HTML snippet that shows the backbone in 3Dmol.js (N, CA, C, O; Angstrom):
<script src="https://3Dmol.org/build/3Dmol-min.js"></script>
<div id="view" style="width:600px;height:400px;position:relative"></div>
<script>
const pdb = `
ATOM      1  N   MET A   1     -44.227  -7.199 117.540  1.00  0.00           N
ATOM      2  CA  MET A   1     -45.574  -6.641 117.621  1.00  0.00           C
ATOM      3  C   MET A   1     -46.109  -6.420 116.314  1.00  0.00           C
ATOM      4  O   MET A   1     -45.416  -6.379 115.298  1.00  0.00           O
ATOM      5  N   ASN A   2     -47.459  -6.265 116.354  1.00  0.00           N
ATOM      6  CA  ASN A   2     -48.022  -6.098 115.153  1.00  0.00           C
ATOM      7  C   ASN A   2     -48.633  -4.505 115.386  1.00  0.00           C
ATOM      8  O   ASN A   2     -49.160  -4.105 116.424  1.00  0.00           O
ATOM      9  N   THR A   3     -48.469  -3.907 114.439  1.00  0.00           N
ATOM     10  CA  THR A   3     -48.541  -2.570 114.709  1.00  0.00           C
ATOM     11  C   THR A   3     -49.774  -2.311 113.622  1.00  0.00           C
ATOM     12  O   THR A   3     -49.696  -2.601 112.428  1.00  0.00           O
ATOM     13  N   PRO A   4     -50.915  -1.713 114.264  1.00  0.00           N
ATOM     14  CA  PRO A   4     -52.285  -1.504 113.449  1.00  0.00           C
ATOM     15  C   PRO A   4     -51.921  -0.299 112.128  1.00  0.00           C
ATOM     16  O   PRO A   4     -51.286   0.755 112.181  1.00  0.00           O
ATOM     17  N   GLU A   5     -52.471  -0.834 111.230  1.00  0.00           N
ATOM     18  CA  GLU A   5     -52.061   0.004 109.798  1.00  0.00           C
ATOM     19  C   GLU A   5     -53.182   1.249 109.999  1.00  0.00           C
ATOM     20  O   GLU A   5     -54.086   1.263 110.834  1.00  0.00           O
ATOM     21  N   ARG A   6     -52.921   2.125 109.161  1.00  0.00           N
ATOM     22  CA  ARG A   6     -54.343   3.300 109.576  1.00  0.00           C
ATOM     23  C   ARG A   6     -55.009   2.964 108.171  1.00  0.00           C
ATOM     24  O   ARG A   6     -54.401   2.388 107.269  1.00  0.00           O
ATOM     25  N   PRO A   7     -56.295   3.380 108.095  1.00  0.00           N
ATOM     26  CA  PRO A   7     -56.750   3.382 106.702  1.00  0.00           C
ATOM     27  C   PRO A   7     -56.268   3.997 106.067  1.00  0.00           C
ATOM     28  O   PRO A   7     -55.497   4.916 106.341  1.00  0.00           O
ATOM     29  N   LEU A   8     -56.886   3.339 104.298  1.00  0.00           N
ATOM     30  CA  LEU A   8     -56.478   3.935 103.448  1.00  0.00           C
ATOM     31  C   LEU A   8     -56.785   5.358 103.078  1.00  0.00           C
ATOM     32  O   LEU A   8     -58.000   5.533 102.993  1.00  0.00           O
ATOM     33  N   SER A   9     -56.158   6.296 102.861  1.00  0.00           N
ATOM     34  CA  SER A   9     -56.491   7.544 102.547  1.00  0.00           C
ATOM     35  C   SER A   9     -56.211   8.178 101.322  1.00  0.00           C
ATOM     36  O   SER A   9     -55.280   7.872 100.577  1.00  0.00           O
ATOM     37  N   ALA A  10     -57.171   9.211 101.098  1.00  0.00           N
ATOM     38  CA  ALA A  10     -56.343   9.688  99.448  1.00  0.00           C
ATOM     39  C   ALA A  10     -55.646  10.848  99.830  1.00  0.00           C
ATOM     40  O   ALA A  10     -55.165  11.607  98.989  1.00  0.00           O
ATOM     41  N   LEU A  11     -55.545  11.069 101.252  1.00  0.00           N
ATOM     42  CA  LEU A  11     -54.707  12.578 101.718  1.00  0.00           C
ATOM     43  C   LEU A  11     -53.404  11.962 101.874  1.00  0.00           C
ATOM     44  O   LEU A  11     -53.295  10.895 102.477  1.00  0.00           O
ATOM     45  N   PRO A  12     -52.434  12.548 101.384  1.00  0.00           N
ATOM     46  CA  PRO A  12     -51.080  12.333 101.721  1.00  0.00           C
ATOM     47  C   PRO A  12     -50.581  12.711 103.178  1.00  0.00           C
ATOM     48  O   PRO A  12     -50.949  13.711 103.794  1.00  0.00           O
ATOM     49  N   SER A  13     -49.617  11.682 103.667  1.00  0.00           N
ATOM     50  CA  SER A  13     -49.050  11.717 104.701  1.00  0.00           C
ATOM     51  C   SER A  13     -48.440  13.293 104.962  1.00  0.00           C
ATOM     52  O   SER A  13     -48.222  13.964 103.953  1.00  0.00           O
ATOM     53  N   PRO A  14     -48.243  13.719 105.912  1.00  0.00           N
ATOM     54  CA  PRO A  14     -47.988  15.474 106.470  1.00  0.00           C
ATOM     55  C   PRO A  14     -46.423  15.436 105.990  1.00  0.00           C
ATOM     56  O   PRO A  14     -45.907  16.514 105.696  1.00  0.00           O
ATOM     57  N   ARG A  15     -45.750  14.397 105.910  1.00  0.00           N
ATOM     58  CA  ARG A  15     -44.416  14.565 105.527  1.00  0.00           C
ATOM     59  C   ARG A  15     -44.287  15.016 104.208  1.00  0.00           C
ATOM     60  O   ARG A  15     -43.500  15.913 103.906  1.00  0.00           O
ATOM     61  N   ALA A  16     -45.204  14.295 103.192  1.00  0.00           N
ATOM     62  CA  ALA A  16     -45.184  14.286 101.764  1.00  0.00           C
ATOM     63  C   ALA A  16     -45.700  15.521 101.511  1.00  0.00           C
ATOM     64  O   ALA A  16     -45.109  16.218 100.686  1.00  0.00           O
ATOM     65  N   ARG A  17     -47.095  16.119 102.274  1.00  0.00           N
ATOM     66  CA  ARG A  17     -47.302  17.475 102.135  1.00  0.00           C
ATOM     67  C   ARG A  17     -45.862  18.322 102.170  1.00  0.00           C
ATOM     68  O   ARG A  17     -45.472  18.908 101.160  1.00  0.00           O
ATOM     69  N   ALA A  18     -45.273  18.332 103.143  1.00  0.00           N
ATOM     70  CA  ALA A  18     -44.446  19.292 103.476  1.00  0.00           C
ATOM     71  C   ALA A  18     -43.445  19.363 102.647  1.00  0.00           C
ATOM     72  O   ALA A  18     -42.860  20.441 102.538  1.00  0.00           O
ATOM     73  N   ALA A  19     -43.103  18.425 102.014  1.00  0.00           N
ATOM     74  CA  ALA A  19     -42.107  18.347 101.056  1.00  0.00           C
ATOM     75  C   ALA A  19     -42.621  18.651  99.798  1.00  0.00           C
ATOM     76  O   ALA A  19     -41.719  18.849  98.983  1.00  0.00           O
ATOM     77  N   ALA A  20     -43.989  18.781  99.248  1.00  0.00           N
ATOM     78  CA  ALA A  20     -44.342  19.344  98.247  1.00  0.00           C
ATOM     79  C   ALA A  20     -44.468  20.948  98.176  1.00  0.00           C
ATOM     80  O   ALA A  20     -44.248  21.686  97.215  1.00  0.00           O
ATOM     81  N   PHE A  21     -44.912  21.286  99.562  1.00  0.00           N
ATOM     82  CA  PHE A  21     -45.095  22.693  99.614  1.00  0.00           C
ATOM     83  C   PHE A  21     -43.567  23.361  99.701  1.00  0.00           C
ATOM     84  O   PHE A  21     -43.366  24.461  99.186  1.00  0.00           O
ATOM     85  N   VAL A  22     -42.570  22.679 100.339  1.00  0.00           N
ATOM     86  CA  VAL A  22     -41.175  23.104 100.436  1.00  0.00           C
ATOM     87  C   VAL A  22     -40.730  23.481  98.309  1.00  0.00           C
ATOM     88  O   VAL A  22     -40.249  24.472  97.760  1.00  0.00           O
ATOM     89  N   ALA A  23     -41.242  22.033  97.716  1.00  0.00           N
ATOM     90  CA  ALA A  23     -40.908  22.255  96.214  1.00  0.00           C
ATOM     91  C   ALA A  23     -41.359  23.008  95.591  1.00  0.00           C
ATOM     92  O   ALA A  23     -40.800  23.373  94.557  1.00  0.00           O
ATOM     93  N   VAL A  24     -42.367  23.440  95.937  1.00  0.00           N
ATOM     94  CA  VAL A  24     -43.294  24.291  95.343  1.00  0.00           C
ATOM     95  C   VAL A  24     -42.657  25.735  95.435  1.00  0.00           C
ATOM     96  O   VAL A  24     -42.544  26.517  94.491  1.00  0.00           O
ATOM     97  N   LEU A  25     -42.173  25.993  97.033  1.00  0.00           N
ATOM     98  CA  LEU A  25     -41.369  27.627  97.225  1.00  0.00           C
ATOM     99  C   LEU A  25     -40.085  27.686  96.329  1.00  0.00           C
ATOM    100  O   LEU A  25     -39.811  28.581  95.529  1.00  0.00           O
ATOM    101  N   LEU A  26     -39.250  26.413  96.649  1.00  0.00           N
ATOM    102  CA  LEU A  26     -37.950  26.123  96.041  1.00  0.00           C
ATOM    103  C   LEU A  26     -38.138  26.664  94.131  1.00  0.00           C
ATOM    104  O   LEU A  26     -37.423  27.467  93.531  1.00  0.00           O
ATOM    105  N   GLY A  27     -38.965  26.124  93.757  1.00  0.00           N
ATOM    106  CA  GLY A  27     -39.437  26.118  92.412  1.00  0.00           C
ATOM    107  C   GLY A  27     -39.564  27.699  92.201  1.00  0.00           C
ATOM    108  O   GLY A  27     -38.673  28.422  91.756  1.00  0.00           O
ATOM    109  N   GLY A  28     -40.954  28.135  92.642  1.00  0.00           N
ATOM    110  CA  GLY A  28     -41.099  29.807  92.634  1.00  0.00           C
ATOM    111  C   GLY A  28     -39.958  30.766  92.659  1.00  0.00           C
ATOM    112  O   GLY A  28     -39.748  31.676  91.857  1.00  0.00           O
ATOM    113  N   PHE A  29     -38.989  30.300  94.088  1.00  0.00           N
ATOM    114  CA  PHE A  29     -37.753  31.340  93.999  1.00  0.00           C
ATOM    115  C   PHE A  29     -36.664  30.863  93.107  1.00  0.00           C
ATOM    116  O   PHE A  29     -35.636  31.540  93.112  1.00  0.00           O
ATOM    117  N   ALA A  30     -36.733  29.298  91.964  1.00  0.00           N
ATOM    118  CA  ALA A  30     -35.745  29.306  90.979  1.00  0.00           C
ATOM    119  C   ALA A  30     -36.445  30.359  90.097  1.00  0.00           C
ATOM    120  O   ALA A  30     -35.960  31.440  89.765  1.00  0.00           O
ATOM    121  N   GLY A  31     -37.573  29.914  89.791  1.00  0.00           N
ATOM    122  CA  GLY A  31     -38.329  30.779  88.815  1.00  0.00           C
ATOM    123  C   GLY A  31     -38.499  32.566  88.365  1.00  0.00           C
ATOM    124  O   GLY A  31     -38.842  33.165  87.346  1.00  0.00           O
ATOM    125  N   GLY A  32     -38.029  32.976  89.801  1.00  0.00           N
ATOM    126  CA  GLY A  32     -38.061  34.471  90.363  1.00  0.00           C
ATOM    127  C   GLY A  32     -36.418  35.025  89.743  1.00  0.00           C
ATOM    128  O   GLY A  32     -36.110  36.116  89.265  1.00  0.00           O
ATOM    129  N   LEU A  33     -35.564  33.776  89.983  1.00  0.00           N
ATOM    130  CA  LEU A  33     -34.363  34.420  89.652  1.00  0.00           C
ATOM    131  C   LEU A  33     -33.896  34.395  88.189  1.00  0.00           C
ATOM    132  O   LEU A  33     -33.068  35.142  87.669  1.00  0.00           O
ATOM    133  N   ILE A  34     -34.747  33.157  87.496  1.00  0.00           N
ATOM    134  CA  ILE A  34     -34.554  33.280  86.284  1.00  0.00           C
ATOM    135  C   ILE A  34     -35.223  34.280  85.638  1.00  0.00           C
ATOM    136  O   ILE A  34     -34.566  35.059  84.948  1.00  0.00           O
ATOM    137  N   GLY A  35     -36.536  34.417  85.743  1.00  0.00           N
ATOM    138  CA  GLY A  35     -37.208  35.626  85.209  1.00  0.00           C
ATOM    139  C   GLY A  35     -36.078  37.386  85.118  1.00  0.00           C
ATOM    140  O   GLY A  35     -35.827  38.249  84.277  1.00  0.00           O
ATOM    141  N   TYR A  36     -35.712  37.064  86.640  1.00  0.00           N
ATOM    142  CA  TYR A  36     -35.093  38.489  86.707  1.00  0.00           C
ATOM    143  C   TYR A  36     -33.902  38.135  86.055  1.00  0.00           C
ATOM    144  O   TYR A  36     -33.649  39.052  85.275  1.00  0.00           O
ATOM    145  N   THR A  37     -32.936  37.147  85.979  1.00  0.00           N
ATOM    146  CA  THR A  37     -32.023  37.544  85.284  1.00  0.00           C
ATOM    147  C   THR A  37     -32.427  37.543  83.738  1.00  0.00           C
ATOM    148  O   THR A  37     -31.713  38.270  83.046  1.00  0.00           O
ATOM    149  N   LEU A  38     -33.435  36.865  83.080  1.00  0.00           N
ATOM    150  CA  LEU A  38     -33.517  37.055  81.803  1.00  0.00           C
ATOM    151  C   LEU A  38     -33.500  38.806  81.344  1.00  0.00           C
ATOM    152  O   LEU A  38     -32.906  39.441  80.472  1.00  0.00           O
ATOM    153  N   VAL A  39     -34.453  39.155  82.402  1.00  0.00           N
ATOM    154  CA  VAL A  39     -35.077  40.888  82.009  1.00  0.00           C
ATOM    155  C   VAL A  39     -33.663  41.804  82.093  1.00  0.00           C
ATOM    156  O   VAL A  39     -33.469  42.729  81.304  1.00  0.00           O
ATOM    157  N   LYS A  40     -32.587  41.391  83.267  1.00  0.00           N
ATOM    158  CA  LYS A  40     -31.537  42.016  83.547  1.00  0.00           C
ATOM    159  C   LYS A  40     -30.540  42.155  82.179  1.00  0.00           C
ATOM    160  O   LYS A  40     -29.965  43.168  81.782  1.00  0.00           O
ATOM    161  N   LEU A  41     -30.532  40.976  81.675  1.00  0.00           N
ATOM    162  CA  LEU A  41     -29.611  40.617  80.516  1.00  0.00           C
ATOM    163  C   LEU A  41     -30.122  41.547  79.696  1.00  0.00           C
ATOM    164  O   LEU A  41     -29.228  42.268  79.252  1.00  0.00           O
ATOM    165  N   GLN A  42     -31.208  41.830  79.308  1.00  0.00           N
ATOM    166  CA  GLN A  42     -31.869  42.156  77.972  1.00  0.00           C
ATOM    167  C   GLN A  42     -31.861  44.055  78.183  1.00  0.00           C
ATOM    168  O   GLN A  42     -31.754  44.790  77.202  1.00  0.00           O
ATOM    169  N   CYS A  43     -31.959  44.452  79.238  1.00  0.00           N
ATOM    170  CA  CYS A  43     -32.304  45.589  79.740  1.00  0.00           C
ATOM    171  C   CYS A  43     -31.394  46.802  79.972  1.00  0.00           C
ATOM    172  O   CYS A  43     -30.845  46.691  81.068  1.00  0.00           O
ATOM    173  N   HIS A  44     -31.151  47.575  79.524  1.00  0.00           N
ATOM    174  CA  HIS A  44     -30.129  48.588  79.868  1.00  0.00           C
ATOM    175  C   HIS A  44     -30.852  49.945  80.303  1.00  0.00           C
ATOM    176  O   HIS A  44     -31.961  50.231  79.852  1.00  0.00           O
ATOM    177  N   GLY A  45     -30.179  50.752  81.188  1.00  0.00           N
ATOM    178  CA  GLY A  45     -30.404  51.262  81.704  1.00  0.00           C
ATOM    179  C   GLY A  45     -31.903  51.230  83.038  1.00  0.00           C
ATOM    180  O   GLY A  45     -32.302  50.112  83.362  1.00  0.00           O
ATOM    181  N   SER A  46     -32.521  52.357  83.620  1.00  0.00           N
ATOM    182  CA  SER A  46     -33.150  51.884  84.678  1.00  0.00           C
ATOM    183  C   SER A  46     -34.356  51.114  84.186  1.00  0.00           C
ATOM    184  O   SER A  46     -35.247  51.535  83.449  1.00  0.00           O
ATOM    185  N   CYS A  47     -34.252  50.141  84.619  1.00  0.00           N
ATOM    186  CA  CYS A  47     -35.231  48.580  84.562  1.00  0.00           C
ATOM    187  C   CYS A  47     -35.910  47.945  86.051  1.00  0.00           C
ATOM    188  O   CYS A  47     -36.387  46.821  86.209  1.00  0.00           O
ATOM    189  N   ASP A  48     -35.778  49.104  87.116  1.00  0.00           N
ATOM    190  CA  ASP A  48     -36.365  48.173  88.279  1.00  0.00           C
ATOM    191  C   ASP A  48     -38.003  47.792  87.996  1.00  0.00           C
ATOM    192  O   ASP A  48     -38.314  46.649  88.330  1.00  0.00           O
ATOM    193  N   ILE A  49     -39.100  48.657  87.399  1.00  0.00           N
ATOM    194  CA  ILE A  49     -40.160  47.453  87.035  1.00  0.00           C
ATOM    195  C   ILE A  49     -40.229  46.677  86.091  1.00  0.00           C
ATOM    196  O   ILE A  49     -41.173  45.925  85.847  1.00  0.00           O
ATOM    197  N   ALA A  50     -39.245  46.796  85.490  1.00  0.00           N
ATOM    198  CA  ALA A  50     -38.920  45.744  84.220  1.00  0.00           C
ATOM    199  C   ALA A  50     -38.447  44.498  85.039  1.00  0.00           C
ATOM    200  O   ALA A  50     -38.722  43.395  84.566  1.00  0.00           O
ATOM    201  N   LEU A  51     -37.812  44.558  86.136  1.00  0.00           N
ATOM    202  CA  LEU A  51     -36.581  43.639  87.217  1.00  0.00           C
ATOM    203  C   LEU A  51     -38.074  42.924  88.015  1.00  0.00           C
ATOM    204  O   LEU A  51     -38.379  41.737  88.134  1.00  0.00           O
ATOM    205  N   GLY A  52     -38.697  43.981  88.407  1.00  0.00           N
ATOM    206  CA  GLY A  52     -39.410  43.193  89.333  1.00  0.00           C
ATOM    207  C   GLY A  52     -40.886  42.384  88.735  1.00  0.00           C
ATOM    208  O   GLY A  52     -41.474  41.538  89.409  1.00  0.00           O
ATOM    209  N   VAL A  53     -41.355  42.844  87.291  1.00  0.00           N
ATOM    210  CA  VAL A  53     -42.483  42.131  86.633  1.00  0.00           C
ATOM    211  C   VAL A  53     -41.500  40.762  86.174  1.00  0.00           C
ATOM    212  O   VAL A  53     -41.858  39.637  86.523  1.00  0.00           O
ATOM    213  N   GLY A  54     -40.572  40.911  85.580  1.00  0.00           N
ATOM    214  CA  GLY A  54     -39.794  39.641  85.288  1.00  0.00           C
ATOM    215  C   GLY A  54     -39.477  38.653  86.537  1.00  0.00           C
ATOM    216  O   GLY A  54     -39.325  37.437  86.417  1.00  0.00           O
ATOM    217  N   MET A  55     -39.416  39.246  87.537  1.00  0.00           N
ATOM    218  CA  MET A  55     -39.253  38.197  88.586  1.00  0.00           C
ATOM    219  C   MET A  55     -40.801  37.412  88.868  1.00  0.00           C
ATOM    220  O   MET A  55     -41.170  36.239  88.906  1.00  0.00           O
ATOM    221  N   LEU A  56     -41.346  38.514  89.008  1.00  0.00           N
ATOM    222  CA  LEU A  56     -42.785  38.261  89.427  1.00  0.00           C
ATOM    223  C   LEU A  56     -43.830  37.059  88.629  1.00  0.00           C
ATOM    224  O   LEU A  56     -44.656  36.370  89.226  1.00  0.00           O
ATOM    225  N   VAL A  57     -43.561  37.017  87.185  1.00  0.00           N
ATOM    226  CA  VAL A  57     -43.767  36.563  86.362  1.00  0.00           C
ATOM    227  C   VAL A  57     -43.022  35.098  86.461  1.00  0.00           C
ATOM    228  O   VAL A  57     -43.781  34.137  86.590  1.00  0.00           O
ATOM    229  N   GLY A  58     -41.744  34.862  86.418  1.00  0.00           N
ATOM    230  CA  GLY A  58     -40.941  33.800  86.439  1.00  0.00           C
ATOM    231  C   GLY A  58     -41.240  32.923  87.714  1.00  0.00           C
ATOM    232  O   GLY A  58     -41.248  31.692  87.679  1.00  0.00           O
ATOM    233  N   ALA A  59     -41.494  33.698  88.881  1.00  0.00           N
ATOM    234  CA  ALA A  59     -42.262  33.061  90.273  1.00  0.00           C
ATOM    235  C   ALA A  59     -43.452  32.421  89.917  1.00  0.00           C
ATOM    236  O   ALA A  59     -43.687  31.216  90.001  1.00  0.00           O
ATOM    237  N   ILE A  60     -44.250  33.385  89.480  1.00  0.00           N
ATOM    238  CA  ILE A  60     -45.785  32.564  89.217  1.00  0.00           C
ATOM    239  C   ILE A  60     -45.700  31.486  88.425  1.00  0.00           C
ATOM    240  O   ILE A  60     -46.248  30.408  88.657  1.00  0.00           O
ATOM    241  N   VAL A  61     -45.036  31.739  87.501  1.00  0.00           N
ATOM    242  CA  VAL A  61     -44.756  30.364  86.474  1.00  0.00           C
ATOM    243  C   VAL A  61     -44.304  29.089  86.890  1.00  0.00           C
ATOM    244  O   VAL A  61     -44.878  28.002  86.827  1.00  0.00           O
ATOM    245  N   ALA A  62     -43.100  29.412  87.359  1.00  0.00           N
ATOM    246  CA  ALA A  62     -42.394  28.565  87.630  1.00  0.00           C
ATOM    247  C   ALA A  62     -43.140  27.736  89.069  1.00  0.00           C
ATOM    248  O   ALA A  62     -43.195  26.513  89.202  1.00  0.00           O
ATOM    249  N   ALA A  63     -43.507  28.450  89.757  1.00  0.00           N
ATOM    250  CA  ALA A  63     -44.489  27.874  91.038  1.00  0.00           C
ATOM    251  C   ALA A  63     -45.646  26.855  90.770  1.00  0.00           C
ATOM    252  O   ALA A  63     -45.913  25.756  91.254  1.00  0.00           O
ATOM    253  N   GLY A  64     -46.243  27.657  89.791  1.00  0.00           N
ATOM    254  CA  GLY A  64     -47.573  26.931  89.180  1.00  0.00           C
ATOM    255  C   GLY A  64     -47.285  25.768  88.802  1.00  0.00           C
ATOM    256  O   GLY A  64     -47.816  24.789  89.326  1.00  0.00           O
ATOM    257  N   GLY A  65     -45.966  25.623  87.355  1.00  0.00           N
ATOM    258  CA  GLY A  65     -45.507  24.460  87.191  1.00  0.00           C
ATOM    259  C   GLY A  65     -45.255  23.323  88.058  1.00  0.00           C
ATOM    260  O   GLY A  65     -45.515  22.133  87.884  1.00  0.00           O
ATOM    261  N   MET A  66     -44.601  24.028  89.191  1.00  0.00           N
ATOM    262  CA  MET A  66     -43.843  22.942  90.099  1.00  0.00           C
ATOM    263  C   MET A  66     -45.171  22.555  90.884  1.00  0.00           C
ATOM    264  O   MET A  66     -45.105  21.357  91.162  1.00  0.00           O
ATOM    265  N   SER A  67     -46.479  23.186  91.391  1.00  0.00           N
ATOM    266  CA  SER A  67     -47.566  22.606  92.107  1.00  0.00           C
ATOM    267  C   SER A  67     -48.199  21.879  91.571  1.00  0.00           C
ATOM    268  O   SER A  67     -48.807  21.064  92.264  1.00  0.00           O
ATOM    269  N   ILE A  68     -48.367  21.828  89.948  1.00  0.00           N
ATOM    270  CA  ILE A  68     -48.900  20.855  89.080  1.00  0.00           C
ATOM    271  C   ILE A  68     -48.052  19.256  89.397  1.00  0.00           C
ATOM    272  O   ILE A  68     -48.599  18.225  89.789  1.00  0.00           O
ATOM    273  N   VAL A  69     -46.535  19.463  89.079  1.00  0.00           N
ATOM    274  CA  VAL A  69     -45.843  18.399  89.129  1.00  0.00           C
ATOM    275  C   VAL A  69     -46.183  17.981  90.743  1.00  0.00           C
ATOM    276  O   VAL A  69     -46.966  17.031  90.728  1.00  0.00           O
ATOM    277  N   ALA A  70     -45.907  18.311  91.861  1.00  0.00           N
ATOM    278  CA  ALA A  70     -46.556  18.039  93.174  1.00  0.00           C
ATOM    279  C   ALA A  70     -47.401  17.133  93.508  1.00  0.00           C
ATOM    280  O   ALA A  70     -47.156  16.177  94.244  1.00  0.00           O
ATOM    281  N   VAL A  71     -48.650  17.439  92.879  1.00  0.00           N
ATOM    282  CA  VAL A  71     -49.863  17.480  93.088  1.00  0.00           C
ATOM    283  C   VAL A  71     -49.895  15.629  91.849  1.00  0.00           C
ATOM    284  O   VAL A  71     -50.582  14.629  92.058  1.00  0.00           O
ATOM    285  N   LEU A  72     -49.220  15.791  91.076  1.00  0.00           N
ATOM    286  CA  LEU A  72     -49.204  14.361  90.565  1.00  0.00           C
ATOM    287  C   LEU A  72     -48.738  13.329  91.251  1.00  0.00           C
ATOM    288  O   LEU A  72     -49.257  12.232  91.459  1.00  0.00           O
ATOM    289  N   VAL A  73     -47.124  14.018  91.782  1.00  0.00           N
ATOM    290  CA  VAL A  73     -46.636  12.942  92.223  1.00  0.00           C
ATOM    291  C   VAL A  73     -47.563  12.798  93.920  1.00  0.00           C
ATOM    292  O   VAL A  73     -47.564  11.580  94.098  1.00  0.00           O
ATOM    293  N   LEU A  74     -47.912  13.109  94.508  1.00  0.00           N
ATOM    294  CA  LEU A  74     -48.837  12.932  95.322  1.00  0.00           C
ATOM    295  C   LEU A  74     -49.913  11.974  95.251  1.00  0.00           C
ATOM    296  O   LEU A  74     -50.097  10.996  95.975  1.00  0.00           O
ATOM    297  N   ARG A  75     -50.616  12.400  94.255  1.00  0.00           N
ATOM    298  CA  ARG A  75     -51.688  11.301  93.614  1.00  0.00           C
ATOM    299  C   ARG A  75     -51.001   9.889  93.255  1.00  0.00           C
ATOM    300  O   ARG A  75     -51.657   8.862  93.428  1.00  0.00           O
ATOM    301  N   ALA A  76     -49.741   9.829  92.777  1.00  0.00           N
ATOM    302  CA  ALA A  76     -48.801   8.719  92.303  1.00  0.00           C
ATOM    303  C   ALA A  76     -48.696   8.220  93.417  1.00  0.00           C
ATOM    304  O   ALA A  76     -49.144   7.079  93.531  1.00  0.00           O
ATOM    305  N   VAL A  77     -48.219   8.726  94.354  1.00  0.00           N
ATOM    306  CA  VAL A  77     -47.886   7.927  95.755  1.00  0.00           C
ATOM    307  C   VAL A  77     -49.152   7.252  96.427  1.00  0.00           C
ATOM    308  O   VAL A  77     -49.110   6.147  96.967  1.00  0.00           O
ATOM    309  N   GLY A  78     -50.198   7.985  96.339  1.00  0.00           N
ATOM    310  CA  GLY A  78     -51.381   7.347  97.077  1.00  0.00           C
ATOM    311  C   GLY A  78     -52.022   6.196  96.438  1.00  0.00           C
ATOM    312  O   GLY A  78     -52.830   5.509  97.064  1.00  0.00           O
ATOM    313  N   GLU A  79     -51.640   5.904  94.989  1.00  0.00           N
ATOM    314  CA  GLU A  79     -52.174   5.552  94.382  1.00  0.00           C
ATOM    315  C   GLU A  79     -51.291   3.683  94.312  1.00  0.00           C
ATOM    316  O   GLU A  79     -51.733   2.540  94.425  1.00  0.00           O
ATOM    317  N   TRP A  80     -50.172   4.162  94.115  1.00  0.00           N
ATOM    318  CA  TRP A  80     -49.045   3.007  94.755  1.00  0.00           C
ATOM    319  C   TRP A  80     -49.175   2.480  95.929  1.00  0.00           C
ATOM    320  O   TRP A  80     -49.018   1.297  96.228  1.00  0.00           O
ATOM    321  N   ARG A  81     -49.542   3.593  96.789  1.00  0.00           N
ATOM    322  CA  ARG A  81     -49.760   2.544  98.578  1.00  0.00           C
ATOM    323  C   ARG A  81     -51.190   1.943  98.530  1.00  0.00           C
ATOM    324  O   ARG A  81     -51.532   1.050  99.306  1.00  0.00           O
ATOM    325  N   GLN A  82     -52.228   2.610  97.335  1.00  0.00           N
ATOM    326  CA  GLN A  82     -53.697   1.422  97.421  1.00  0.00           C
ATOM    327  C   GLN A  82     -52.989   0.442  96.679  1.00  0.00           C
ATOM    328  O   GLN A  82     -53.296  -0.669  97.112  1.00  0.00           O
ATOM    329  N   ILE A  83     -52.221   0.379  95.804  1.00  0.00           N
ATOM    330  CA  ILE A  83     -51.788  -1.081  95.049  1.00  0.00           C
ATOM    331  C   ILE A  83     -51.098  -1.855  95.771  1.00  0.00           C
ATOM    332  O   ILE A  83     -51.199  -3.060  95.537  1.00  0.00           O
ATOM    333  N   GLU A  84     -50.122  -1.363  96.948  1.00  0.00           N
ATOM    334  CA  GLU A  84     -49.303  -2.275  97.785  1.00  0.00           C
ATOM    335  C   GLU A  84     -50.028  -2.782  98.591  1.00  0.00           C
ATOM    336  O   GLU A  84     -49.587  -3.871  98.958  1.00  0.00           O
ATOM    337  N   GLN A  85     -51.605  -2.301  99.375  1.00  0.00           N
ATOM    338  CA  GLN A  85     -51.807  -2.570 100.561  1.00  0.00           C
ATOM    339  C   GLN A  85     -53.376  -3.506  99.777  1.00  0.00           C
ATOM    340  O   GLN A  85     -54.250  -4.030 100.467  1.00  0.00           O
ATOM    341  N   ARG A  86     -53.366  -3.496  98.669  1.00  0.00           N
ATOM    342  CA  ARG A  86     -54.087  -4.810  97.733  1.00  0.00           C
ATOM    343  C   ARG A  86     -53.413  -5.809  97.687  1.00  0.00           C
ATOM    344  O   ARG A  86     -53.889  -6.890  98.034  1.00  0.00           O
ATOM    345  N   GLU A  87     -52.200  -5.691  97.269  1.00  0.00           N
ATOM    346  CA  GLU A  87     -51.113  -6.842  96.956  1.00  0.00           C
ATOM    347  C   GLU A  87     -51.129  -7.760  98.187  1.00  0.00           C
ATOM    348  O   GLU A  87     -51.363  -8.967  98.138  1.00  0.00           O
ATOM    349  N   ARG A  88     -50.792  -6.896  99.549  1.00  0.00           N
ATOM    350  CA  ARG A  88     -50.817  -7.438 100.658  1.00  0.00           C
ATOM    351  C   ARG A  88     -51.769  -8.260 101.101  1.00  0.00           C
ATOM    352  O   ARG A  88     -51.524  -9.267 101.766  1.00  0.00           O
ATOM    353  N   ALA A  89     -53.170  -7.800 100.687  1.00  0.00           N
ATOM    354  CA  ALA A  89     -54.296  -8.277 101.281  1.00  0.00           C
ATOM    355  C   ALA A  89     -54.920  -9.392 100.362  1.00  0.00           C
ATOM    356  O   ALA A  89     -55.931 -10.061 100.575  1.00  0.00           O
ATOM    357  N   ARG A  90     -54.018  -9.428  99.230  1.00  0.00           N
ATOM    358  CA  ARG A  90     -54.360 -10.855  98.195  1.00  0.00           C
ATOM    359  C   ARG A  90     -53.287 -11.966  98.859  1.00  0.00           C
ATOM    360  O   ARG A  90     -53.674 -13.110  98.623  1.00  0.00           O
ATOM    361  N   HIS A  91     -52.530 -11.938  99.325  1.00  0.00           N
ATOM    362  CA  HIS A  91     -51.339 -12.708  99.539  1.00  0.00           C
ATOM    363  C   HIS A  91     -51.593 -12.978 100.995  1.00  0.00           C
ATOM    364  O   HIS A  91     -50.959 -13.951 101.404  1.00  0.00           O
ATOM    365  N   SER A  92     -52.197 -12.502 101.708  1.00  0.00           N
ATOM    366  CA  SER A  92     -52.379 -12.385 103.333  1.00  0.00           C
ATOM    367  C   SER A  92     -53.653 -13.916 103.420  1.00  0.00           C
ATOM    368  O   SER A  92     -54.126 -14.265 104.502  1.00  0.00           O
TER     369      SER A  92
END
`;
const viewer = $3Dmol.createViewer("view");
viewer.addModel(pdb, "pdb");
viewer.setStyle({}, {cartoon: {color: "spectrum"}});
viewer.zoomTo();
viewer.render();
</script>
């Protein structure tokens, strides 16, 4: 059977958006761990506030960077899909 294709859209599939969301969360978590560890290695004594700030800054920076990567990947996948559809239409 020939299944009808969905119209081309700039909106990524729900699965791709979910994968990007999980990637941003994992990146933020990893950045928080890195920030916490960097402060823990350098600080002696009572460092609770410094550890929290290091964790927060690390998480925000890493999640921000990962979100930029995720957006670029989702856009590239959309463009790839558009090019494939154009090629299929040309060969038909």
